[in-house]
LUMKELO-446815 format. One line per field, with one value per residue (C-alpha): z, y, x; residue in one letter. Coordinates in nm, 2 decimals. Each point is the difference from the previous one (the first is absolute). Layout:
% residues N
c3 = [Z,...]
c2 = [Y,...]
c1 = [X,...]
resn = [A,...]
END
This chain:
% residues 420
c3 = [-3.28,0.28,-0.05,0.26,0.04,-0.05,0.28,-0.12,0.01,0.23,-0.15,-0.05,0.16,0.32,0.03,-0.10,0.27,0.27,-0.12,-0.01,0.34,0.16,-0.20,0.14,0.36,-0.05,-0.15,0.32,0.22,-0.18,0.01,0.38,0.00,-0.13,0.25,0.19,-0.22,-0.26,0.30,0.16,-0.08,0.18,0.30,0.02,0.00,0.24,0.24,-0.04,-0.09,-0.14,-0.32,0.25,0.23,-0.32,-0.12,0.32,-0.08,-0.32,0.20,0.24,-0.27,-0.15,0.33,0.07,-0.36,-0.05,0.34,-0.07,-0.37,0.13,0.25,-0.23,-0.24,0.25,0.08,-0.38,-0.04,0.31,-0.03,-0.37,-0.18,-0.04,0.35,0.08,-0.30,0.14,0.35,-0.18,-0.16,0.31,0.14,-0.29,0.08,0.35,-0.11,-0.21,0.27,0.25,-0.22,-0.07,0.38,0.10,0.24,0.00,-0.07,0.23,-0.23,-0.29,0.15,0.06,-0.36,-0.12,0.24,-0.13,-0.37,0.08,0.15,-0.30,-0.25,0.18,-0.16,-0.34,-0.21,0.18,-0.06,-0.37,-0.12,0.18,-0.18,-0.35,0.03,0.09,-0.22,-0.33,-0.25,-0.05,-0.36,0.12,0.34,-0.14,-0.13,0.33,0.19,-0.24,0.07,0.37,-0.03,-0.23,0.25,0.28,-0.20,-0.09,0.37,0.08,-0.29,0.09,0.37,-0.05,-0.25,0.21,0.34,-0.12,-0.24,0.26,0.26,-0.26,-0.12,0.36,0.21,0.22,0.03,0.24,-0.30,-0.20,0.26,0.05,-0.38,0.01,0.27,-0.25,-0.26,0.22,0.07,-0.36,-0.08,0.31,-0.14,-0.37,0.15,0.22,-0.31,-0.20,0.28,-0.22,-0.24,0.29,0.20,0.03,0.15,-0.35,-0.30,-0.06,0.10,-0.34,0.08,0.13,-0.20,-0.04,0.05,-0.14,0.02,0.03,0.36,0.13,0.02,0.28,0.30,0.35,0.17,0.33,-0.04,0.07,-0.26,-0.28,0.25,-0.09,-0.36,-0.09,-0.27,0.21,0.22,-0.36,-0.10,0.35,-0.05,-0.36,0.14,0.26,-0.24,-0.27,0.25,0.14,-0.32,-0.02,0.34,-0.09,-0.31,0.16,0.31,-0.07,-0.38,-0.01,0.29,-0.13,-0.35,0.17,0.18,-0.29,-0.27,0.16,-0.16,0.12,0.18,-0.29,-0.21,0.26,0.15,-0.34,-0.01,0.21,-0.22,-0.32,0.17,0.06,-0.33,-0.16,0.21,-0.12,-0.35,0.07,0.17,-0.31,-0.20,0.28,0.00,-0.36,0.06,0.29,-0.26,-0.23,0.19,0.20,0.19,0.22,0.16,-0.34,-0.04,0.37,-0.02,-0.31,0.10,0.36,-0.14,-0.24,0.29,0.21,-0.28,-0.05,0.39,0.00,-0.29,0.17,0.32,-0.18,-0.08,-0.35,-0.15,0.03,0.27,-0.18,-0.21,0.33,0.12,-0.32,0.02,0.36,-0.11,-0.30,0.23,0.12,-0.35,0.08,0.34,-0.14,-0.29,0.28,0.18,-0.14,-0.05,0.37,0.11,-0.24,0.17,0.34,-0.14,-0.12,0.35,0.17,0.10,-0.09,0.26,0.18,-0.23,0.28,0.23,-0.27,-0.12,0.33,0.10,-0.34,-0.01,0.36,-0.14,-0.19,0.34,0.17,-0.30,0.06,0.36,-0.01,-0.31,0.11,0.31,-0.17,-0.32,0.24,0.18,-0.30,-0.11,0.33,-0.02,-0.34,-0.22,-0.26,-0.25,0.21,0.01,-0.39,0.03,0.30,-0.18,-0.31,0.22,0.15,-0.34,-0.08,0.32,-0.11,-0.35,0.21,0.22,-0.32,-0.17,0.31,0.02,-0.35,0.07,0.29,-0.18,-0.29,0.24,0.17,-0.33,-0.12,0.33,-0.03,-0.35,0.12,0.28,-0.25]
c2 = [-2.28,0.22,0.19,0.09,0.38,0.15,0.25,0.36,0.12,0.27,0.32,0.15,0.34,-0.18,-0.20,0.33,0.18,-0.24,-0.04,0.38,0.06,-0.27,0.14,0.34,-0.14,-0.21,0.28,0.19,-0.27,0.00,0.38,-0.04,-0.25,0.31,0.25,0.02,-0.12,0.29,0.25,-0.19,0.29,0.27,-0.23,-0.04,0.38,0.06,-0.27,-0.12,-0.35,-0.27,-0.24,-0.29,0.21,0.08,-0.36,-0.11,0.23,-0.21,-0.32,0.13,0.05,-0.33,-0.21,0.13,-0.03,-0.37,-0.11,0.19,-0.14,-0.36,0.07,0.22,-0.26,-0.21,0.32,0.07,-0.35,0.04,0.34,0.10,0.21,0.33,0.11,-0.11,0.22,0.31,-0.02,-0.04,0.31,0.18,-0.11,0.17,0.31,-0.04,-0.08,0.31,0.23,-0.16,0.05,0.36,0.08,-0.24,0.19,-0.27,-0.36,-0.12,0.19,-0.15,-0.34,0.07,0.11,-0.32,-0.23,0.16,-0.04,-0.36,-0.07,0.15,-0.19,-0.34,-0.11,0.12,-0.31,-0.23,0.27,0.06,-0.35,-0.11,0.27,-0.06,-0.37,0.03,0.29,-0.03,-0.25,-0.28,0.10,0.34,-0.11,0.00,0.35,0.10,-0.13,0.21,0.32,-0.07,-0.01,0.28,0.25,-0.14,0.12,0.32,0.07,-0.06,0.21,0.30,0.00,0.13,0.26,0.13,0.01,0.12,0.25,0.15,0.03,0.17,0.23,0.11,-0.07,-0.22,-0.36,0.00,0.16,-0.30,-0.24,0.19,-0.02,-0.38,0.00,0.18,-0.26,-0.28,0.19,0.07,-0.38,-0.08,0.21,-0.14,-0.36,0.11,0.14,-0.31,-0.26,-0.23,-0.06,-0.14,-0.20,-0.34,-0.14,-0.05,-0.18,-0.33,-0.12,0.03,-0.27,-0.26,-0.30,-0.05,-0.34,-0.09,0.25,0.27,-0.06,0.04,-0.33,0.13,-0.24,0.14,-0.01,0.13,0.37,-0.08,-0.28,0.22,0.02,-0.36,0.09,0.02,0.24,0.24,0.03,0.01,0.28,0.17,-0.06,0.15,0.31,0.04,-0.02,0.21,0.26,0.02,0.15,0.25,0.12,0.07,0.19,0.21,0.09,0.04,0.01,0.37,0.05,-0.30,0.15,0.35,-0.17,-0.23,0.26,0.34,0.05,0.30,-0.07,0.15,-0.31,-0.29,0.07,-0.07,-0.35,-0.14,0.18,-0.14,-0.35,-0.01,0.13,-0.26,-0.26,0.12,-0.04,-0.34,-0.09,0.11,-0.28,-0.23,0.01,-0.14,-0.26,-0.15,-0.11,-0.15,-0.16,-0.31,-0.02,0.31,-0.07,0.06,0.34,0.08,-0.15,0.19,0.31,0.02,-0.11,0.28,0.24,-0.15,0.04,0.38,0.05,-0.15,0.22,0.31,-0.06,-0.11,0.34,-0.10,0.24,0.38,0.14,0.11,-0.33,-0.20,0.20,-0.10,-0.36,-0.03,0.13,-0.23,-0.28,0.05,-0.12,-0.36,0.01,0.13,-0.26,-0.27,0.17,-0.15,-0.35,0.02,0.08,-0.27,-0.24,0.10,-0.06,-0.33,-0.11,0.15,-0.25,0.11,0.25,0.07,0.26,0.26,-0.24,-0.11,0.35,0.13,-0.27,0.01,0.39,0.02,-0.12,0.32,0.19,-0.23,0.08,0.37,-0.04,-0.20,0.19,0.35,0.00,-0.24,0.21,0.32,-0.14,-0.08,0.36,0.12,-0.21,0.17,-0.32,0.17,-0.23,-0.31,0.17,-0.11,-0.33,-0.10,0.08,-0.20,-0.29,-0.01,0.00,-0.30,-0.16,0.09,-0.18,-0.32,0.04,0.06,-0.32,-0.21,0.14,-0.11,-0.34,-0.07,0.11,-0.23,-0.29,0.06,0.01,-0.31,-0.18,0.13,-0.14,-0.33,-0.02,0.08]
c1 = [-3.66,0.13,0.32,0.26,0.01,0.35,0.05,0.06,0.37,0.09,0.00,0.36,-0.12,-0.09,0.33,0.20,-0.18,0.08,0.35,0.06,-0.12,0.20,0.29,-0.03,-0.03,0.31,0.19,-0.08,0.14,0.32,0.01,-0.01,0.29,0.20,-0.16,0.34,0.28,0.01,0.03,0.31,0.25,-0.24,-0.04,0.37,0.07,-0.30,0.01,0.38,-0.09,0.22,-0.08,-0.04,-0.24,-0.20,0.02,-0.17,-0.28,-0.06,0.05,-0.28,-0.23,0.05,0.01,-0.37,-0.11,0.14,-0.16,-0.32,-0.01,0.02,-0.27,-0.23,-0.03,-0.22,-0.20,-0.05,-0.14,-0.22,-0.15,0.06,0.26,-0.19,-0.02,0.37,0.10,-0.19,0.17,0.34,-0.04,-0.09,0.33,0.19,-0.18,0.14,0.36,0.01,-0.11,0.23,0.29,-0.10,0.01,0.29,0.24,0.28,0.07,-0.29,-0.24,0.14,-0.03,-0.38,-0.05,0.20,-0.24,-0.32,0.11,0.09,-0.34,-0.15,0.19,-0.05,-0.34,0.08,0.10,-0.26,-0.27,0.11,0.03,-0.32,-0.20,0.17,-0.02,-0.37,-0.11,0.20,-0.07,0.24,0.12,0.10,0.17,0.34,-0.05,-0.15,0.32,0.22,-0.19,0.01,0.38,0.03,-0.18,0.18,0.34,-0.18,-0.05,0.35,0.10,-0.21,0.08,0.35,-0.09,-0.31,0.17,0.33,-0.16,-0.22,0.29,0.22,-0.27,-0.11,0.29,-0.20,0.00,-0.29,-0.22,0.09,-0.11,-0.31,-0.07,0.05,-0.28,-0.23,0.09,-0.13,-0.32,-0.07,0.03,-0.20,-0.29,0.04,-0.05,-0.29,-0.17,0.05,-0.02,-0.24,0.29,0.22,-0.27,0.15,-0.33,-0.10,0.16,0.17,0.34,0.19,0.23,-0.25,-0.10,-0.36,-0.18,-0.35,-0.25,0.25,0.08,0.36,0.19,0.19,0.03,-0.03,0.33,0.16,0.07,0.37,0.01,0.19,0.28,0.09,0.07,0.36,-0.09,-0.12,0.32,0.21,-0.21,0.07,0.39,-0.01,-0.19,0.26,0.32,-0.15,-0.11,0.34,0.12,-0.28,0.05,0.37,-0.09,-0.30,0.18,0.38,0.06,-0.01,0.28,0.20,0.02,0.10,0.29,0.10,0.00,-0.03,-0.34,-0.22,-0.32,-0.23,0.13,0.00,-0.33,-0.14,0.13,-0.27,-0.26,0.14,0.04,-0.36,-0.10,0.22,-0.17,-0.35,0.09,0.14,-0.33,-0.19,0.19,-0.02,-0.39,0.00,0.29,-0.22,-0.27,0.26,0.30,-0.10,0.32,-0.02,0.34,0.16,-0.12,0.07,0.35,0.12,-0.17,0.16,0.36,-0.01,-0.09,0.28,0.26,-0.09,0.03,0.32,0.11,-0.13,0.22,0.31,0.14,0.07,-0.24,-0.05,-0.20,-0.30,0.01,0.01,-0.33,-0.16,0.10,-0.12,-0.37,0.01,0.03,-0.35,-0.12,0.10,-0.15,-0.33,0.00,0.00,-0.29,-0.31,0.16,0.08,-0.36,-0.14,0.24,-0.15,-0.36,0.08,0.12,-0.32,-0.26,-0.35,-0.15,0.33,0.12,0.03,0.20,0.23,0.08,0.02,0.24,0.21,0.01,0.12,0.34,0.02,-0.04,0.26,0.24,-0.05,0.05,0.33,0.15,-0.04,0.21,0.25,0.06,-0.01,0.28,0.21,-0.05,0.12,0.31,0.10,-0.11,-0.24,0.09,-0.13,-0.34,-0.02,0.21,-0.22,-0.33,0.10,0.09,-0.35,-0.16,0.21,-0.15,-0.35,0.05,0.10,-0.34,-0.20,0.14,-0.07,-0.37,-0.08,0.16,-0.21,-0.32,0.08,0.07,-0.34,-0.18,0.15,-0.09,-0.35,-0.03,0.15,-0.25,-0.28]
resn = [M,A,T,T,A,T,P,N,P,V,P,L,R,Q,D,A,R,T,I,G,L,I,G,V,A,H,G,T,S,H,F,F,H,M,L,L,P,P,L,F,P,W,F,I,S,D,F,S,L,S,Y,S,E,L,G,L,L,V,T,L,F,F,V,I,S,G,V,G,Q,A,L,S,G,F,L,V,D,K,V,G,A,R,P,V,L,F,V,A,L,C,C,F,V,G,A,G,L,A,A,A,S,A,Q,G,Y,V,G,L,M,L,A,S,A,L,A,G,F,G,N,A,P,F,H,P,V,D,F,T,I,L,N,K,R,V,S,A,P,R,L,G,H,A,F,S,V,H,G,I,T,G,N,L,G,W,A,L,A,P,V,F,L,V,G,I,T,Q,A,T,G,S,W,R,L,A,C,A,G,A,A,L,V,A,V,A,V,L,V,L,L,L,L,N,R,D,A,V,D,D,S,V,G,A,W,A,H,E,K,K,G,A,G,G,Q,S,A,A,V,A,E,H,P,L,A,F,L,K,L,P,S,V,W,L,C,F,S,F,F,F,W,S,T,C,A,L,S,A,V,Q,S,F,A,S,P,S,L,Q,Q,L,Y,G,L,P,L,S,I,T,S,M,V,V,T,G,Y,M,L,C,G,A,A,G,M,I,I,G,G,F,L,V,A,R,V,E,R,L,E,F,T,I,G,V,A,L,L,V,G,A,A,L,L,T,L,A,G,S,G,L,V,P,G,V,A,A,A,V,I,A,A,L,A,G,F,G,I,G,L,A,G,P,S,R,D,M,L,I,K,R,A,A,P,P,G,A,T,G,R,V,Y,G,T,V,Y,S,G,L,D,L,G,F,A,V,A,S,P,T,F,G,M,L,L,D,R,G,L,P,D,W,V,F,Y,G,S,A,L,T,L,V,M,G,V,L,S,A,T,L,V,S,H,Q,Q,R,A,R,T,A,S,A,A,A,A,A]
END
């Protein structure tokens, strides 16, 4: 009697190689989010710029990245993720060189724009490759590693850029060093291009029908835009990113104004926030497989982060303690990360991964674009405490969006079950 062959499991080494390479690429994209913000004090000194003007540099980056991200999702689905990834890294090289040679605000705008173009396709690229190349049982951990490396990129950038600037007395050398980082990552991925080839593999989130064929039904390329869960995920990214933008760009000067702390302490808050976020993501990767109600994990984690940020801005604790508390808030945001990415995966129709992630993650870019000048204006008007209060409020709004996403998905599942 004939027996059905059981497919061989994907070797751990194969999955780990793809996850690691995409993690390095994602960390590089987050590193270039922070190409300019850690150097704001030097730009103020050399070019006589205000915080509002500097905030607009961040806005330019994320406007370009946000529009480009939504569009690049379609490009990734059409031509593949790997070639788009290589072009994006070349843009980062250009951004570092443009910043190193900037002679004023226009030069910094060029660097910001190039970095935005490079950043645009990363989430559609990364999640397309991960969903297609990584076996389903390891996908939650792949999302966790993806988030962790992003946080590590954010954490490394201030140390790298400020460290080189202080050691050499030249922020231009620091920016040139950033360009070399992008070159090194590009070479690494070119040498290992077979592990990030999305032209082979199986969509990890597709349901299979008889004979192992995909059960996906052909739909219009824009059909996913009708799903309420996609737009609720978009709003979740917008709100949660507003808080992240406030901490990344303005936590350091806010703590200086509130508590009189030196730059040597406050400049480490962003690094601490991202490292705590990475620790939270490690735990969050395990929670994804164990907690069905993803919105519960997201809600508790973000509310804890909001409470800590409120305390940091309240003036009720000593200055150094406030810096530590602000950094610890990153743990809650990190803990929610893998559950957030799984929430989006559940909202993505088969074969539309690039488009869905591109659209949803453009909410992240919009959040950065809106929040940076808003919080910069608060700081210019002498309201550093509201940098923390405002970021806490946006996290609460993110909890509401995540809850509505899960409600929509459960209603959709119930409707499909009733129809069946």
